[in-house]
Backbone as CSV, one residue per row, in Angstrom:
resi,resn,N_x,N_y,N_z,CA_x,CA_y,CA_z,C_x,C_y,C_z
1,UNK,70.845,-15.633,-92.394,71.017,-15.856,-91.064,72.725,-15.754,-90.786
2,UNK,73.051,-14.967,-89.652,74.134,-14.744,-89.121,74.044,-15.353,-87.529
3,UNK,75.107,-16.532,-87.528,74.849,-17.253,-86.423,76.154,-16.586,-85.612
4,UNK,75.976,-16.234,-84.300,77.013,-15.785,-83.424,77.553,-16.601,-82.226
5,UNK,78.663,-16.942,-81.770,79.222,-17.791,-80.874,79.753,-17.083,-79.734
6,UNK,79.415,-17.010,-78.561,80.477,-16.358,-77.449,81.036,-17.489,-76.839
7,UNK,82.220,-17.539,-76.992,82.887,-18.775,-76.279,83.046,-19.938,-77.602
8,UNK,84.231,-20.239,-77.701,84.883,-21.197,-78.925,85.857,-22.454,-78.440
9,UNK,85.339,-23.114,-77.210,85.745,-23.941,-76.606,85.394,-25.358,-77.447
10,UNK,85.597,-26.551,-76.694,85.487,-27.625,-77.229,84.056,-27.783,-77.857
11,UNK,83.191,-27.448,-76.747,81.540,-27.905,-76.763,81.360,-26.821,-77.910
12,UNK,81.639,-25.562,-78.056,81.424,-24.871,-79.261,81.722,-25.225,-80.468
13,UNK,83.081,-25.692,-80.787,83.782,-26.134,-81.823,82.653,-27.590,-82.338
14,UNK,82.492,-28.185,-81.269,81.760,-29.732,-81.888,80.389,-29.239,-82.249
15,UNK,79.617,-28.109,-81.685,78.466,-27.712,-82.184,78.408,-27.395,-83.657
16,UNK,79.508,-26.376,-83.834,79.879,-25.819,-85.207,80.165,-26.701,-85.985
17,UNK,80.709,-27.820,-85.915,81.314,-28.632,-86.780,80.101,-29.510,-87.336
18,UNK,79.034,-29.686,-86.736,77.823,-30.409,-86.890,77.171,-29.539,-87.784
19,UNK,76.889,-28.501,-87.277,76.172,-27.347,-88.391,76.863,-27.308,-89.517
20,UNK,77.993,-27.192,-89.538,78.999,-26.592,-90.825,78.917,-28.070,-91.746
21,UNK,79.145,-28.944,-91.223,79.068,-30.455,-91.932,77.825,-30.781,-92.517
22,UNK,76.641,-30.192,-91.840,75.265,-30.561,-92.334,74.908,-29.514,-93.551
23,UNK,75.801,-28.417,-93.693,75.398,-27.563,-94.581,74.313,-26.746,-94.080
24,UNK,73.911,-26.373,-92.922,72.897,-25.791,-92.313,73.626,-23.967,-92.183
25,UNK,74.673,-23.892,-92.204,75.397,-22.783,-92.082,76.548,-22.601,-92.952
26,UNK,77.317,-21.801,-93.544,78.299,-21.561,-94.096,79.316,-21.026,-92.995
27,UNK,80.764,-20.768,-93.330,81.566,-20.297,-92.511,81.451,-19.040,-92.454
28,UNK,80.934,-18.412,-93.573,80.816,-16.925,-93.723,79.610,-16.413,-93.256
29,UNK,78.750,-17.268,-92.524,77.553,-16.793,-91.926,77.957,-16.825,-90.357
30,UNK,78.961,-17.285,-89.516,79.300,-17.482,-88.539,80.595,-16.487,-88.008
31,UNK,80.383,-15.971,-86.849,81.370,-15.007,-86.079,81.267,-15.641,-84.911
32,UNK,82.605,-15.769,-84.308,82.717,-16.628,-82.837,83.603,-15.723,-82.186
33,UNK,83.580,-15.124,-80.851,84.335,-14.435,-80.079,84.766,-15.343,-79.010
34,UNK,86.089,-15.109,-78.504,86.757,-15.841,-77.495,87.975,-15.029,-76.811
35,UNK,88.621,-15.439,-75.759,89.282,-14.629,-75.066,90.750,-14.616,-75.528
36,UNK,91.415,-15.116,-76.416,92.534,-15.085,-76.553,93.074,-15.303,-78.194
37,UNK,94.200,-14.538,-78.827,94.265,-14.390,-79.958,94.701,-15.830,-80.447
38,UNK,95.327,-16.593,-79.744,95.678,-18.051,-79.996,94.764,-18.826,-80.590
39,UNK,93.499,-19.146,-79.573,92.329,-19.520,-79.855,91.361,-18.926,-81.099
40,UNK,91.555,-17.667,-81.239,90.676,-17.038,-82.265,91.324,-17.632,-83.628
41,UNK,92.813,-17.707,-83.523,93.290,-17.826,-85.057,93.316,-19.402,-85.143
42,UNK,93.190,-20.469,-84.325,93.094,-21.600,-84.268,91.713,-22.037,-84.879
43,UNK,90.590,-21.488,-84.383,89.537,-21.846,-84.635,88.958,-21.741,-86.185
44,UNK,89.922,-20.005,-86.435,89.313,-19.795,-87.837,90.098,-20.626,-88.824
45,UNK,91.501,-21.249,-88.432,91.939,-21.935,-89.193,91.326,-23.225,-89.474
46,UNK,90.825,-23.769,-88.397,90.127,-25.016,-88.363,88.757,-25.115,-89.151
47,UNK,87.854,-24.259,-88.892,86.689,-24.215,-89.222,86.302,-23.092,-90.403
48,UNK,86.983,-21.946,-90.662,87.096,-21.240,-91.722,86.088,-20.032,-91.117
49,UNK,85.711,-20.079,-90.035,84.820,-18.830,-89.579,85.556,-17.723,-89.307
50,UNK,84.645,-16.427,-89.188,85.280,-15.294,-88.590,85.515,-14.991,-87.357
51,UNK,86.473,-14.725,-86.632,86.714,-14.614,-85.221,87.058,-13.472,-84.600
52,UNK,86.747,-13.039,-83.293,87.110,-11.774,-82.884,87.349,-11.817,-81.580
53,UNK,87.778,-11.004,-80.852,88.110,-10.994,-79.323,87.026,-9.966,-78.485
54,UNK,86.347,-9.454,-79.318,85.231,-8.852,-78.981,83.745,-9.470,-79.031
55,UNK,83.316,-9.951,-77.637,82.141,-10.240,-77.313,80.935,-9.536,-78.111
56,UNK,81.210,-8.125,-78.030,79.902,-7.173,-78.441,79.756,-7.353,-79.863
57,UNK,81.134,-7.628,-80.838,80.818,-7.782,-82.408,79.971,-8.986,-82.673
58,UNK,80.452,-9.915,-82.021,79.321,-11.298,-81.947,78.056,-11.006,-81.839
59,UNK,77.575,-10.483,-80.509,76.244,-10.183,-80.117,75.575,-9.249,-81.242
60,UNK,76.246,-8.233,-81.665,75.734,-7.274,-82.417,75.093,-7.873,-83.789
61,UNK,75.811,-8.827,-84.047,75.764,-9.221,-85.720,74.906,-10.398,-85.723
62,UNK,74.705,-11.094,-84.683,73.931,-12.475,-84.892,72.511,-12.351,-84.765
63,UNK,71.925,-13.298,-85.637,70.455,-13.555,-85.650,70.250,-14.550,-84.399
64,UNK,71.197,-15.278,-84.269,71.013,-16.462,-83.197,72.573,-16.524,-82.821
65,UNK,72.717,-16.064,-81.283,73.377,-15.919,-80.541,73.364,-16.972,-79.739
66,UNK,74.344,-17.877,-79.474,74.879,-18.872,-78.826,75.802,-18.839,-77.550
67,UNK,75.231,-18.788,-76.343,76.320,-18.417,-75.091,76.665,-19.704,-74.808
68,UNK,78.184,-19.893,-75.282,78.886,-21.155,-75.047,79.973,-20.852,-74.039
69,UNK,79.667,-20.281,-72.960,80.778,-20.158,-71.960,80.282,-20.330,-70.821
70,UNK,81.436,-20.682,-69.684,81.217,-21.479,-68.590,80.062,-20.487,-67.720
71,UNK,79.526,-20.936,-66.868,78.231,-20.447,-65.879,78.702,-19.422,-65.123
72,UNK,80.270,-19.296,-64.768,80.652,-18.352,-63.906,80.946,-16.887,-64.510
73,UNK,81.018,-17.250,-65.917,81.174,-15.819,-66.771,80.084,-14.952,-67.236
74,UNK,78.825,-15.722,-66.803,77.677,-15.079,-67.285,77.713,-13.521,-66.644
75,UNK,77.674,-13.716,-65.507,77.855,-11.814,-65.063,78.695,-11.356,-65.321
76,UNK,79.850,-11.490,-66.039,80.888,-10.831,-66.619,80.408,-10.366,-68.251
77,UNK,80.004,-11.500,-68.704,79.703,-11.408,-70.025,78.192,-10.600,-70.586
78,UNK,77.213,-11.070,-70.043,76.000,-10.456,-70.384,76.192,-8.791,-70.467
79,UNK,76.717,-8.362,-69.251,76.548,-6.649,-69.342,77.263,-6.422,-70.571
80,UNK,78.189,-6.975,-71.125,78.725,-6.339,-72.034,77.862,-6.273,-73.325
81,UNK,76.836,-7.403,-73.404,76.429,-7.784,-74.702,74.777,-7.352,-74.678
82,UNK,74.270,-6.813,-73.433,72.873,-6.948,-73.009,72.102,-5.903,-74.265
83,UNK,72.994,-4.499,-74.270,72.186,-3.649,-75.129,72.382,-3.675,-76.671
84,UNK,73.193,-4.479,-77.015,73.779,-5.191,-78.322,73.064,-6.078,-78.931
85,UNK,71.985,-6.689,-78.006,71.395,-7.859,-78.683,70.048,-7.397,-79.302
86,UNK,69.520,-7.800,-80.664,68.297,-6.824,-80.944,67.128,-7.696,-80.395
87,UNK,66.078,-7.180,-80.446,64.692,-7.838,-79.902,64.745,-9.147,-80.908
88,UNK,64.825,-9.103,-81.778,64.333,-10.491,-82.701,65.424,-11.510,-82.710
89,UNK,66.665,-11.142,-82.171,67.723,-12.245,-81.887,67.262,-13.479,-80.837
90,UNK,67.420,-14.475,-81.197,67.449,-15.575,-80.623,68.609,-15.760,-80.027
91,UNK,68.306,-15.723,-78.507,69.521,-16.317,-77.783,69.668,-17.778,-77.341
92,UNK,70.761,-18.761,-77.257,70.791,-19.796,-76.707,71.771,-20.168,-75.753
93,UNK,71.434,-20.486,-74.646,72.531,-20.916,-73.374,72.721,-22.322,-73.555
94,UNK,74.041,-22.788,-73.537,74.104,-24.316,-73.040,74.737,-24.117,-71.699
95,UNK,74.883,-23.375,-70.674,75.283,-23.393,-69.526,74.412,-24.310,-68.276
96,UNK,74.957,-25.121,-67.617,74.407,-25.795,-66.535,74.330,-24.758,-65.236
97,UNK,73.213,-25.078,-64.505,72.970,-24.215,-63.487,72.124,-22.818,-63.765
98,UNK,72.421,-22.164,-65.167,71.986,-20.943,-65.031,70.452,-21.085,-65.763
99,UNK,69.436,-20.436,-64.977,68.043,-20.901,-65.348,67.719,-19.375,-66.493
100,UNK,66.543,-19.964,-67.157,65.804,-18.967,-68.142,65.710,-17.499,-67.080
101,UNK,65.113,-17.643,-66.000,64.987,-16.618,-65.305,66.050,-15.692,-64.849
102,UNK,67.090,-16.391,-64.617,68.552,-15.733,-64.265,68.805,-14.941,-65.484
103,UNK,68.901,-15.478,-66.585,69.608,-15.123,-67.783,68.459,-13.881,-68.136
104,UNK,67.296,-13.868,-68.214,66.661,-12.535,-68.544,66.935,-11.665,-67.480
105,UNK,66.994,-12.091,-66.211,67.286,-10.764,-65.395,68.702,-10.618,-65.472
106,UNK,69.686,-10.997,-66.261,70.937,-10.300,-66.287,70.754,-9.234,-67.561
107,UNK,69.916,-9.891,-68.422,69.515,-8.946,-69.639,68.663,-7.712,-69.119
108,UNK,67.731,-7.774,-68.135,67.133,-6.974,-67.838,66.030,-6.434,-68.832
109,UNK,65.562,-7.187,-69.599,64.681,-6.893,-70.533,64.384,-7.875,-71.005
110,UNK,62.995,-8.206,-71.939,62.488,-9.302,-72.471,63.461,-9.733,-73.621
111,UNK,63.746,-11.092,-73.607,64.441,-11.760,-74.711,63.976,-12.659,-75.252
112,UNK,64.227,-13.331,-76.281,63.768,-14.759,-76.773,65.178,-15.693,-76.628
113,UNK,64.794,-16.395,-75.562,65.808,-17.248,-75.030,65.563,-18.848,-75.044
114,UNK,66.559,-19.623,-75.504,66.283,-21.516,-75.174,67.734,-21.665,-74.415
115,UNK,66.989,-22.627,-73.372,68.398,-23.088,-72.715,68.287,-24.434,-73.155
116,UNK,69.644,-24.796,-73.515,69.949,-26.255,-73.787,71.219,-26.813,-73.099
117,UNK,71.059,-28.458,-73.179,71.762,-29.110,-72.469,72.592,-30.254,-73.185
118,UNK,73.654,-29.842,-74.081,74.010,-30.836,-74.676,75.109,-31.679,-74.014
119,UNK,75.549,-32.683,-74.635,76.982,-33.594,-73.728,77.949,-33.514,-74.656
120,UNK,79.185,-33.922,-74.035,80.429,-34.451,-75.055,80.661,-34.906,-75.969
121,UNK,79.348,-35.760,-76.222,79.206,-36.866,-77.412,78.977,-36.016,-78.879
122,UNK,78.587,-34.603,-78.775,78.686,-33.820,-79.592,80.055,-33.776,-80.453
123,UNK,80.733,-34.088,-79.892,82.265,-34.154,-80.480,82.405,-35.148,-81.725
124,UNK,81.251,-36.352,-81.502,81.205,-37.308,-82.431,79.746,-37.184,-83.038
125,UNK,79.232,-36.012,-83.154,77.972,-36.085,-83.682,76.839,-36.980,-82.888
126,UNK,77.046,-37.228,-81.766,75.918,-38.257,-81.092,75.690,-37.359,-79.598
127,UNK,75.480,-36.142,-79.366,74.872,-35.566,-78.472,73.339,-35.882,-78.396
128,UNK,73.040,-35.992,-76.956,71.454,-35.893,-76.782,71.176,-34.328,-76.018
129,UNK,70.718,-33.530,-76.428,70.469,-32.333,-76.051,69.014,-31.976,-75.771
130,UNK,68.962,-31.368,-74.612,67.682,-31.241,-74.042,67.441,-29.401,-74.643
131,UNK,66.356,-29.002,-74.842,65.868,-27.939,-75.203,64.574,-27.399,-74.599
132,UNK,64.825,-26.083,-73.774,63.793,-25.468,-73.092,63.834,-23.932,-73.643
133,UNK,62.513,-23.584,-74.209,62.544,-22.398,-74.642,61.582,-21.392,-73.665
134,UNK,61.682,-20.016,-73.746,60.705,-19.398,-73.044,59.361,-18.983,-73.992
135,UNK,58.482,-18.122,-73.400,57.507,-18.126,-74.130,57.512,-16.944,-75.311
136,UNK,58.975,-16.215,-75.080,58.900,-15.258,-76.293,59.332,-15.776,-77.780
137,UNK,59.803,-17.149,-77.596,60.479,-17.920,-78.869,59.146,-18.090,-79.898
138,UNK,59.486,-17.790,-80.994,58.456,-18.118,-81.954,58.661,-19.814,-82.446
139,UNK,57.523,-20.155,-82.925,57.477,-21.611,-83.434,58.501,-21.712,-84.698
140,UNK,58.776,-20.617,-85.355,59.893,-21.103,-86.512,61.291,-20.766,-85.870
141,UNK,61.379,-20.179,-84.891,62.531,-20.028,-84.118,63.314,-21.393,-83.275
142,UNK,62.125,-22.025,-82.779,62.263,-23.349,-82.091,62.357,-24.245,-83.065
143,UNK,61.742,-24.008,-84.412,62.190,-25.243,-85.148,63.349,-25.105,-85.702
144,UNK,63.935,-23.740,-86.043,65.124,-23.501,-86.426,66.582,-23.892,-85.773
145,UNK,66.038,-23.771,-84.089,67.036,-24.267,-83.314,67.223,-25.738,-83.005
146,UNK,65.973,-26.291,-83.277,65.905,-27.796,-83.180,66.881,-28.387,-84.580
147,UNK,66.776,-27.501,-85.596,67.331,-27.829,-86.838,68.989,-27.957,-86.749
148,UNK,69.138,-27.048,-85.850,70.832,-26.516,-85.700,71.303,-27.702,-84.566
149,UNK,70.376,-27.904,-83.610,70.891,-28.764,-82.638,70.874,-30.264,-82.894
150,UNK,69.936,-30.604,-83.850,70.047,-31.888,-84.306,71.254,-32.474,-85.021
151,UNK,72.113,-31.230,-85.777,73.151,-31.679,-86.651,74.193,-32.422,-85.789
152,UNK,74.460,-31.811,-84.543,75.456,-32.662,-83.463,74.746,-33.637,-82.763
153,UNK,73.827,-34.501,-83.214,73.053,-35.293,-82.211,71.690,-35.435,-82.207
154,UNK,70.924,-35.540,-81.362,69.838,-35.486,-81.099,68.976,-34.511,-79.940
155,UNK,67.819,-33.663,-80.418,67.581,-32.663,-79.693,66.174,-33.071,-79.187
156,UNK,65.764,-32.922,-77.597,64.803,-33.108,-77.337,63.986,-31.978,-76.587
157,UNK,62.794,-31.609,-76.761,62.401,-30.432,-75.899,62.002,-31.336,-74.284
158,UNK,62.370,-30.376,-73.731,61.712,-30.614,-72.185,61.602,-29.452,-71.433
159,UNK,60.474,-29.678,-70.396,60.400,-28.266,-69.539,61.645,-27.954,-68.686
160,UNK,61.769,-26.851,-68.614,62.969,-26.143,-67.735,63.270,-27.005,-66.454
161,UNK,62.219,-27.319,-65.504,62.349,-27.814,-64.556,63.073,-29.111,-64.412
162,UNK,63.212,-29.888,-65.480,63.779,-31.211,-65.870,65.147,-31.172,-66.086
163,UNK,65.634,-29.898,-66.378,67.410,-29.578,-66.984,67.976,-30.263,-65.809
164,UNK,68.105,-30.073,-64.650,68.900,-30.839,-63.605,69.123,-32.407,-63.624
165,UNK,67.966,-32.827,-64.174,67.743,-34.409,-64.283,68.271,-34.622,-65.701
166,UNK,68.459,-33.764,-66.709,68.876,-34.058,-68.086,70.380,-34.081,-67.664
167,UNK,71.050,-33.166,-66.822,72.555,-33.215,-66.604,72.931,-34.379,-65.991
168,UNK,72.044,-35.169,-65.164,72.311,-36.083,-64.235,72.615,-37.345,-65.498
169,UNK,71.159,-37.374,-66.261,71.508,-38.435,-67.048,71.785,-38.403,-68.413
170,UNK,72.274,-36.860,-68.826,72.504,-37.211,-70.176,74.138,-36.304,-70.051
171,UNK,73.783,-35.036,-69.421,75.218,-34.270,-69.650,76.398,-34.651,-69.216
172,UNK,76.392,-35.318,-67.891,77.189,-35.928,-67.228,77.487,-37.244,-67.420
173,UNK,76.649,-37.969,-67.877,76.650,-39.551,-67.760,77.571,-39.899,-68.577
174,UNK,78.038,-39.483,-69.814,79.428,-39.927,-70.596,80.456,-40.335,-69.378
175,UNK,80.664,-39.700,-68.735,81.844,-40.007,-67.532,81.501,-41.312,-66.868
176,UNK,80.247,-41.333,-66.660,80.077,-42.680,-66.104,80.285,-43.954,-66.747
177,UNK,79.973,-43.780,-68.144,80.037,-44.513,-69.227,81.647,-44.906,-69.282
178,UNK,82.106,-43.535,-69.351,83.936,-43.933,-69.588,84.361,-44.658,-68.375
179,UNK,83.895,-44.492,-67.337,84.514,-45.486,-66.019,84.153,-46.860,-66.549
180,UNK,82.736,-47.068,-66.818,82.343,-48.546,-66.891,83.114,-49.087,-68.031
181,UNK,83.428,-48.406,-68.990,84.407,-49.157,-70.136,85.857,-49.267,-69.487
182,UNK,86.195,-48.660,-68.708,87.386,-48.507,-68.369,87.756,-49.721,-67.519
183,UNK,86.577,-49.801,-66.456,86.504,-51.092,-65.388,86.439,-52.449,-66.395
184,UNK,85.794,-52.548,-67.447,85.574,-53.576,-68.022,86.639,-54.011,-69.052
185,UNK,87.351,-53.093,-69.388,88.817,-53.308,-70.200,89.639,-53.712,-69.145
186,UNK,89.897,-52.938,-67.897,90.662,-53.609,-66.993,90.493,-54.903,-66.503
187,UNK,89.457,-55.367,-66.719,89.196,-56.812,-66.305,89.649,-57.897,-67.298
188,UNK,89.327,-57.269,-68.622,89.733,-58.106,-69.787,91.387,-58.010,-69.723
189,UNK,91.884,-56.975,-69.415,93.684,-57.002,-69.267,94.141,-57.867,-68.319
190,UNK,93.154,-57.939,-67.271,93.789,-58.844,-66.091,93.562,-60.351,-66.824
191,UNK,92.540,-60.604,-67.604,92.412,-61.920,-68.085,93.417,-62.283,-69.586
192,UNK,94.220,-61.170,-69.632,95.353,-61.476,-70.677,95.220,-60.728,-71.776
193,UNK,94.235,-60.129,-71.944,93.597,-59.500,-73.481,94.743,-58.165,-73.476
194,UNK,95.237,-57.660,-74.597,96.025,-56.300,-75.062,95.141,-55.225,-74.787
195,UNK,95.600,-54.145,-73.871,94.456,-52.909,-73.515,93.913,-52.498,-74.705
196,UNK,94.579,-52.383,-75.896,94.166,-51.602,-76.894,92.774,-52.506,-77.652
197,UNK,92.913,-53.586,-77.348,91.981,-54.744,-77.903,90.839,-54.537,-76.688
198,UNK,90.970,-54.447,-75.410,90.079,-54.593,-74.584,89.434,-53.216,-74.615
199,UNK,89.871,-52.154,-74.850,89.018,-50.850,-74.862,88.274,-51.050,-76.110
200,UNK,88.482,-51.817,-77.184,87.576,-51.909,-78.370,86.423,-52.800,-78.317
201,UNK,86.848,-53.854,-77.564,85.789,-54.980,-77.298,84.580,-53.972,-76.117
202,UNK,85.311,-53.417,-75.167,84.395,-52.796,-74.367,83.554,-51.683,-74.978
203,UNK,84.182,-50.763,-75.565,83.454,-49.817,-76.151,82.438,-50.117,-77.270
204,UNK,82.794,-51.207,-78.081,81.641,-51.551,-79.095,80.618,-52.404,-78.312
205,UNK,80.881,-53.007,-77.443,79.638,-53.643,-76.526,78.731,-52.639,-76.335
206,UNK,79.433,-51.292,-75.434,78.384,-50.539,-74.746,77.631,-49.770,-75.895
207,UNK,78.425,-49.213,-77.151,77.516,-48.976,-78.467,76.641,-49.708,-79.061
208,UNK,77.024,-51.211,-79.082,75.884,-51.843,-79.620,74.670,-51.940,-78.829
209,UNK,74.829,-51.844,-77.481,73.823,-52.132,-76.543,72.823,-50.852,-76.383
210,UNK,73.667,-49.723,-76.612,72.819,-48.632,-76.730,71.926,-48.704,-77.814
211,UNK,72.518,-49.084,-78.901,71.545,-49.041,-80.288,70.588,-49.855,-80.065
212,UNK,70.855,-51.200,-79.097,69.343,-52.184,-79.306,68.249,-51.380,-78.533
213,UNK,68.623,-50.660,-77.442,67.624,-50.250,-76.625,66.851,-49.133,-77.653
214,UNK,67.872,-48.060,-78.242,67.093,-47.441,-79.260,66.365,-47.650,-80.345
215,UNK,67.294,-48.592,-80.832,66.157,-49.002,-82.094,65.318,-50.251,-81.885
216,UNK,65.421,-50.890,-80.903,64.458,-52.129,-80.725,63.095,-51.304,-79.963
217,UNK,63.315,-50.397,-79.067,62.183,-49.739,-78.495,62.002,-50.928,-77.189
218,UNK,62.635,-51.936,-77.155,62.573,-52.650,-75.896,63.092,-52.434,-74.703
219,UNK,62.496,-52.897,-73.557,62.839,-52.488,-72.319,64.133,-52.889,-72.004
220,UNK,65.155,-52.386,-71.495,66.253,-52.828,-71.051,66.359,-54.029,-69.940
221,UNK,65.069,-54.133,-69.114,65.227,-55.365,-68.748,64.968,-56.794,-69.389
222,UNK,64.044,-56.286,-70.391,63.678,-57.529,-71.528,65.019,-58.046,-72.300
223,UNK,65.867,-56.681,-72.801,66.930,-57.005,-73.290,68.257,-58.079,-72.333
224,UNK,68.247,-57.427,-71.190,69.230,-58.050,-70.249,68.631,-59.518,-70.136
225,UNK,67.468,-60.000,-69.987,67.071,-61.374,-70.010,67.259,-62.110,-71.218
226,UNK,67.444,-61.448,-72.154,67.799,-62.000,-73.562,69.409,-62.632,-73.432
227,UNK,69.942,-61.849,-72.903,71.515,-62.481,-72.771,71.754,-63.410,-71.781
228,UNK,70.795,-63.195,-70.307,70.920,-64.143,-69.701,70.541,-65.490,-69.609
229,UNK,71.258,-66.336,-70.348,71.009,-67.782,-70.492,70.964,-68.509,-69.131
230,UNK,69.986,-69.282,-69.137,70.068,-70.321,-67.531,71.292,-70.897,-67.410
231,UNK,71.707,-70.488,-66.278,73.248,-71.175,-65.482,74.251,-70.710,-66.402
232,UNK,74.166,-69.729,-66.994,75.034,-69.110,-68.003,76.271,-68.085,-67.370
233,UNK,77.138,-67.950,-68.306,78.016,-66.777,-67.563,77.611,-65.457,-67.506
234,UNK,76.472,-64.987,-68.182,75.858,-63.508,-67.817,75.333,-63.649,-66.585
235,UNK,74.484,-64.344,-66.374,73.683,-64.314,-65.297,74.413,-64.327,-63.907
236,UNK,75.754,-64.861,-64.021,76.495,-64.881,-62.786,77.388,-63.756,-62.675
237,UNK,77.487,-63.009,-63.690,78.085,-61.689,-63.809,76.986,-60.697,-63.078
238,UNK,76.004,-60.742,-63.540,74.903,-59.848,-63.303,74.582,-60.073,-61.885
239,UNK,74.683,-61.455,-61.340,74.487,-61.539,-59.797,75.452,-60.909,-58.986
240,UNK,76.802,-60.816,-59.529,77.613,-60.249,-58.849,77.404,-58.441,-58.973
241,UNK,77.186,-58.033,-59.893,76.850,-56.654,-59.890,75.685,-56.243,-59.160
242,UNK,74.645,-57.219,-58.945,73.647,-56.770,-57.948,74.091,-57.184,-56.618
243,UNK,75.013,-57.922,-56.282,75.474,-57.981,-54.906,76.298,-56.786,-54.561
244,UNK,77.175,-56.368,-55.415,77.788,-55.127,-55.245,77.021,-53.564,-55.315
245,UNK,75.550,-54.034,-55.844,75.116,-52.516,-55.612,75.201,-51.807,-56.810
246,UNK,75.250,-52.238,-57.640,75.685,-51.492,-59.265,74.313,-50.545,-59.474
247,UNK,73.124,-51.108,-59.004,72.195,-50.088,-59.534,71.630,-48.804,-58.599
248,UNK,72.096,-49.260,-57.192,72.135,-47.943,-56.293,73.144,-47.008,-56.185
249,UNK,74.407,-47.642,-56.626,75.529,-46.873,-56.946,75.645,-45.707,-58.132
250,UNK,74.721,-46.244,-59.220,74.605,-45.192,-60.387,73.592,-44.113,-59.954
251,UNK,72.572,-44.737,-59.082,71.227,-43.864,-58.875,71.783,-42.898,-57.954
252,UNK,72.490,-43.209,-56.883,73.432,-42.573,-55.949,74.216,-41.421,-56.585
253,UNK,74.941,-41.812,-57.604,75.695,-40.988,-58.270,74.893,-39.963,-59.037
254,UNK,73.917,-40.143,-59.680,73.167,-39.258,-60.494,72.534,-38.293,-59.651
255,UNK,71.976,-38.892,-58.262,71.390,-37.771,-57.243,72.487,-36.862,-56.986
256,UNK,73.698,-36.623,-56.690,74.612,-36.021,-56.192,74.926,-35.049,-57.584
257,UNK,74.805,-35.669,-58.762,75.288,-34.779,-60.022,73.921,-33.597,-60.050
258,UNK,72.824,-34.413,-60.065,71.488,-33.540,-60.099,71.626,-32.382,-58.908
259,UNK,71.589,-32.745,-57.823,71.677,-31.866,-56.451,73.030,-30.665,-56.813
260,UNK,74.017,-31.304,-57.564,75.306,-30.304,-57.712,74.472,-29.346,-58.825
261,UNK,73.924,-29.691,-59.357,73.577,-29.000,-60.900,72.334,-27.791,-60.313
262,UNK,71.615,-28.548,-59.286,70.503,-27.433,-58.914,71.284,-26.542,-57.843
263,UNK,72.591,-26.595,-57.639,73.161,-25.534,-56.414,73.759,-24.538,-57.319
264,UNK,74.258,-24.649,-58.475,75.109,-23.989,-59.270,74.427,-22.437,-59.442
C-alpha cells in the first residue's frame, strides 16, 4: 500500500505519527506534498517519509490519498490532481465544510471518497474522528481507513448529515475545554496556587472526569451527583455555574460553531 498526503501541516503530521508509531505503514510507504522546501525538509527529517512539492506526484502514486489541506485550497488543488487519481484510489478528506457532493463535483467523475473530521487531540493520539463514506467505498477500504484513523485516537462512523454537529461537539470543542482549564487554573492562582501546578491540577481533573464518563458508561448527571455531597463545596460551585448560565453558554457556543461549519 502507498499512502499519500497532500498537505503536511500539524494535523497531517499528527495523523502520520499515529500511523507510523502503530506500524500500520512504514516511512517508505508514504509520500507527502507541501508548498515549501522548508516544510518538506522538516517533515522528511522528523518522520522519514518521502516529500515533494508536487501534489500531482503524491496523487499519482497513492493507493490511499489524504487531502489534509484547508477548505479554501480545494478548488486550487483538486484540478491539479483529479486526472491522476486512479479509479481504485481511496480519497480521504479532513476539511470542514466541504461535502462529499462538493468534492465529487470538483473531481468531475466518480471517486471512492471518505470524509472525516479529526480534532487537535490527534497530536497526543486521542482524537475522536468522524468517518463518512460514499457508496463507492468498499467494505475492505472502509475497514482499512478505520484502522488508520484509530491509530491516532478513536474513529466513529456517522452519516454525513451529522458532520457539522461533529465539528461542534468534537472538532472545535478542545478550544472550549482549554478555556475551561485556563479559567479553573486562574481561580486556583487567585487562591494562591502556583500557575504551573494549577494547570496540572485542572488538566488532570478534566482528563479523569472524561475517563469516568467513557469507562463507566454512567450518565454525566449521575457522576455529577456522586461528587455533590449534601451541603458541600461542590454543590455550592455547581449552583453558581447554573446561575451564570454555563449550560446555555456552552450550547449557544456550539450552535454558533455548527452554523459556521454549515456556511463554509
